[in-house]
Short mmCIF file of the C-alpha atoms (twelve columns), coordinates in Angstrom:
data_MODEL
# 
_entry.id   MODEL 
# 
loop_
_atom_site.group_PDB 
_atom_site.id 
_atom_site.type_symbol 
_atom_site.label_atom_id 
_atom_site.label_alt_id 
_atom_site.label_comp_id 
_atom_site.label_asym_id 
_atom_site.label_seq_id 
_atom_site.Cartn_x 
_atom_site.Cartn_y 
_atom_site.Cartn_z 
_atom_site.pdbx_PDB_model_num 
ATOM 1   C CA . MET A 1   90.474  87.333  55.944 1 
ATOM 2   C CA . THR A 2   93.402  89.033  54.246 1 
ATOM 3   C CA . THR A 3   93.313  92.825  53.973 1 
ATOM 4   C CA . TYR A 4   95.347  94.800  51.421 1 
ATOM 5   C CA . LYS A 5   95.746  98.567  51.912 1 
ATOM 6   C CA . GLY A 6   97.249  101.194 49.671 1 
ATOM 7   C CA . ILE A 7   98.229  104.709 50.717 1 
ATOM 8   C CA . ARG A 8   99.667  107.386 48.434 1 
ATOM 9   C CA . THR A 9   101.151 110.596 49.835 1 
ATOM 10  C CA . THR A 10  103.325 113.214 48.200 1 
ATOM 11  C CA . GLU A 11  106.384 111.424 49.627 1 
ATOM 12  C CA . VAL A 12  105.617 107.702 49.384 1 
ATOM 13  C CA . ILE A 13  103.362 104.957 48.102 1 
ATOM 14  C CA . SER A 14  102.762 102.156 50.580 1 
ATOM 15  C CA . VAL A 15  100.942 98.855  50.057 1 
ATOM 16  C CA . THR A 16  100.455 96.455  52.947 1 
ATOM 17  C CA . VAL A 17  98.924  93.049  53.488 1 
ATOM 18  C CA . ASP A 18  97.530  92.632  57.004 1 
ATOM 19  C CA . ASP A 19  99.563  95.724  58.008 1 
ATOM 20  C CA . VAL A 20  102.870 94.253  56.758 1 
ATOM 21  C CA . PRO A 21  104.502 95.679  53.594 1 
ATOM 22  C CA . LEU A 22  103.561 93.710  50.464 1 
ATOM 23  C CA . GLN A 23  106.715 92.142  49.063 1 
ATOM 24  C CA . PRO A 24  107.449 92.682  45.365 1 
ATOM 25  C CA . ARG A 25  107.525 89.461  43.362 1 
ATOM 26  C CA . LEU A 26  110.081 90.480  40.775 1 
ATOM 27  C CA . ASP A 27  111.118 86.829  40.647 1 
ATOM 28  C CA . LEU A 28  107.797 86.080  38.915 1 
ATOM 29  C CA . ARG A 29  107.889 88.994  36.514 1 
ATOM 30  C CA . ALA A 30  109.577 92.390  36.777 1 
ATOM 31  C CA . LEU A 31  106.963 94.745  35.376 1 
ATOM 32  C CA . SER A 32  107.907 98.006  37.081 1 
ATOM 33  C CA . SER A 33  111.222 99.461  38.125 1 
ATOM 34  C CA . ASP A 34  109.434 102.369 39.811 1 
ATOM 35  C CA . GLY A 35  107.365 100.411 42.345 1 
ATOM 36  C CA . TYR A 36  103.619 100.215 42.836 1 
ATOM 37  C CA . GLU A 37  100.890 102.484 41.503 1 
ATOM 38  C CA . TRP A 38  97.143  102.318 40.874 1 
ATOM 39  C CA . GLY A 39  94.329  104.243 39.210 1 
ATOM 40  C CA . TYR A 40  95.385  103.549 35.609 1 
ATOM 41  C CA . VAL A 41  96.800  100.750 33.441 1 
ATOM 42  C CA . GLY A 42  100.592 100.732 33.347 1 
ATOM 43  C CA . SER A 43  103.723 99.052  34.689 1 
ATOM 44  C CA . GLY A 44  103.267 100.070 38.356 1 
ATOM 45  C CA . PRO A 45  99.624  98.940  38.494 1 
ATOM 46  C CA . TYR A 46  100.483 95.692  36.674 1 
ATOM 47  C CA . GLN A 47  103.215 94.946  39.245 1 
ATOM 48  C CA . LEU A 48  100.784 95.654  42.076 1 
ATOM 49  C CA . ALA A 49  98.154  93.384  40.526 1 
ATOM 50  C CA . LEU A 50  100.684 90.568  40.066 1 
ATOM 51  C CA . ASP A 51  102.043 90.858  43.605 1 
ATOM 52  C CA . ILE A 52  98.618  90.990  45.270 1 
ATOM 53  C CA . LEU A 53  97.433  87.975  43.282 1 
ATOM 54  C CA . ALA A 54  100.629 86.013  43.956 1 
ATOM 55  C CA . HIS A 55  100.090 86.551  47.660 1 
ATOM 56  C CA . GLU A 56  96.363  85.840  47.578 1 
ATOM 57  C CA . VAL A 57  95.926  83.025  45.031 1 
ATOM 58  C CA . GLY A 58  99.423  81.720  44.246 1 
ATOM 59  C CA . ASP A 59  102.072 82.275  41.599 1 
ATOM 60  C CA . ARG A 60  100.577 80.325  38.717 1 
ATOM 61  C CA . ARG A 61  97.109  81.828  38.998 1 
ATOM 62  C CA . ALA A 62  98.641  85.278  39.466 1 
ATOM 63  C CA . LEU A 63  100.661 85.017  36.252 1 
ATOM 64  C CA . GLY A 64  97.558  84.002  34.336 1 
ATOM 65  C CA . ASN A 65  95.276  86.719  35.686 1 
ATOM 66  C CA . TYR A 66  97.247  89.815  36.678 1 
ATOM 67  C CA . ARG A 67  96.481  91.738  33.477 1 
ATOM 68  C CA . SER A 68  92.720  91.426  33.773 1 
ATOM 69  C CA . PHE A 69  92.884  92.006  37.554 1 
ATOM 70  C CA . CYS A 70  94.801  95.215  36.917 1 
ATOM 71  C CA . GLU A 71  92.432  96.428  34.223 1 
ATOM 72  C CA . ASN A 72  89.265  95.519  36.132 1 
ATOM 73  C CA . THR A 73  90.290  96.322  39.716 1 
ATOM 74  C CA . ILE A 74  93.641  98.059  40.270 1 
ATOM 75  C CA . ALA A 75  93.153  100.618 37.485 1 
ATOM 76  C CA . ARG A 76  89.776  101.537 38.990 1 
ATOM 77  C CA . LEU A 77  91.196  102.438 42.399 1 
ATOM 78  C CA . ARG A 78  90.957  106.219 42.001 1 
ATOM 79  C CA . THR A 79  91.656  107.385 45.565 1 
ATOM 80  C CA . ASP A 80  94.916  107.859 47.456 1 
ATOM 81  C CA . VAL A 81  93.761  105.388 50.141 1 
ATOM 82  C CA . TRP A 82  92.067  102.066 49.414 1 
ATOM 83  C CA . VAL A 83  91.339  98.693  51.002 1 
ATOM 84  C CA . LEU A 84  90.765  95.357  49.260 1 
ATOM 85  C CA . GLU A 85  89.711  92.223  51.105 1 
ATOM 86  C CA . GLY A 86  90.749  88.742  50.024 1 
ATOM 87  C CA . ASP A 87  87.178  87.725  49.182 1 
ATOM 88  C CA . GLN A 88  86.803  90.774  46.903 1 
ATOM 89  C CA . ILE A 89  89.907  89.680  45.017 1 
ATOM 90  C CA . GLU A 90  88.625  86.149  44.611 1 
ATOM 91  C CA . MET A 91  85.255  87.436  43.383 1 
ATOM 92  C CA . SER A 92  86.974  89.670  40.825 1 
ATOM 93  C CA . LEU A 93  88.643  86.576  39.330 1 
ATOM 94  C CA . GLN A 94  85.439  84.553  38.965 1 
ATOM 95  C CA . GLY A 95  84.732  83.841  35.329 1 
ATOM 96  C CA . VAL A 96  87.987  85.352  34.073 1 
ATOM 97  C CA . VAL A 97  89.998  83.283  31.639 1 
ATOM 98  C CA . GLU A 98  93.284  84.697  30.443 1 
ATOM 99  C CA . VAL A 99  95.508  83.034  27.875 1 
ATOM 100 C CA . ASN A 100 99.254  83.650  28.092 1 
ATOM 101 C CA . MET A 101 99.893  83.786  24.349 1 
ATOM 102 C CA . THR A 102 99.251  86.079  21.450 1 
ATOM 103 C CA . LEU A 103 96.094  85.760  19.391 1 
ATOM 104 C CA . GLU A 104 98.134  84.370  16.497 1 
ATOM 105 C CA . GLU A 105 99.701  81.724  18.744 1 
ATOM 106 C CA . LEU A 106 96.276  80.768  20.081 1 
ATOM 107 C CA . LEU A 107 94.801  80.497  16.592 1 
ATOM 108 C CA . ASN A 108 97.730  78.366  15.413 1 
ATOM 109 C CA . LYS A 109 97.262  76.082  18.411 1 
ATOM 110 C CA . VAL A 110 93.546  75.703  17.692 1 
ATOM 111 C CA . ARG A 111 94.285  75.046  14.013 1 
ATOM 112 C CA . GLY A 112 96.889  72.459  14.974 1 
ATOM 113 C CA . VAL A 113 99.696  74.314  13.213 1 
# 
């Protein structure tokens, strides 16, 4: 089972996967120029959500779900040290459907415009 750990000190923020630093996936989407963060919704937490999901469930699924994963999981990590297991991540994605388009684009698609 995969284990993700985050540690925040006054000097550094570290996120590891199985005790190896989690690699940023800026090739998928560059959401934060300041690195990882958690405990709120913003660019650092979104990047962390994307990178964890890319590692755990693959690029395509990560791109479709990182926003909701951030809002429902990463933003709720309120401590300076946390651990997430791979099965917790998978469970957090159950029943989540995210559409990568604006509401107007979705409505136009449904209307056949």
